[in-house]
Steps between C-alpha positions, in 0.01 A plus 500: 500500500673302229335229296527154648613621838599195715244355726697559812491885431125482516466377848464692827138576508300769325294494182727434202355578160590244230819579320481478116669208347561332156557151668307230323601642162291560189291189552376584854168640383452188281572296804234688708245456217579141465439440872171690490384294196598185693289618789200549263545154344542335852170669599315410192631146406281201499761267360539129511685354813819429292503853375478633844779268621726602206425867578586457869829339408590780270403769751701331759800503268464874454480541869812316534666707239418823679546379866872562520435873416255566768574864615388743759255786395774752459700274249210345290401683189130456587355856586827670383477468125367874438513430130211239522133530581447474880881517541507127408308408828317180431257549803336809359200517252623571153465868425632798320486831707602865401465840661271727300588879444230591737649305788297179504594137451336300220560185305381155411510166693404147417402217734610169367338147538733457805300777671162337448258486798191342346253541216744689289577775772830587639547403863415783743857467660648546171310815448618630842861412410463705196372805689780474762749500224321769296448729790850448646649593161279801499606614850863454419493668158268789573612585860882469438530267809769254472362267768150439618300218623123411466302603808159409366338391170131503441349349195153512372408242243243640264475244224670179402857540372555288196833327445695473168385849399683831486345733764561860601615650823558850626620632820537836684684646802200650691684682778801490730503551876840506638638148440158377392435455125137445399433349164220351309464291179250348269484187278285515180389300204422771256218702658429238771638562845623154630661594833643813676724547796637744735811458717734669747869465469730633777847636415765326703727663740878465460596141592150384508448156335 
């Protein structure tokens, strides 16, 4: 499948993995980082009314700038920039993941101010989002499956997960049973276990969405 395959070629059902692209150019990573920073500032700002009004005007102008280029999921660079962390997907928790020589996934993650729940802790839903992404990546990378969907995700919250701090994750493929891929993962702050999860991903049949 060639890079930047036209959107119409992706239609017709089935699970279509993202096709790598260079669309967005060399500043696409900077663009994603800028949007993330804006989300953090929007969440944290206690600014005068006039500053909020000016910011709203500027953000609306940026939205108007981008609006003519609204694309479907097959054409947008988001999630298809394999040269960037999280493939340039703004939704996912910022992370850096690698496969270890002994067949595990490990890396670092960082919850931002945008992900705050209360009292300095990351929102529980953001932690669940992290695990769905981490364990999905683990299932894909370690099983060799090109298409799978989350069947269940169970998260145990052990300690408060801090924001704005580099944290450690690791994940393993525990077993496979036919189309079923069982994986588990852990989130740590040094020696402190913050949360752990286990999940089942199911390999999709040909043509299954």
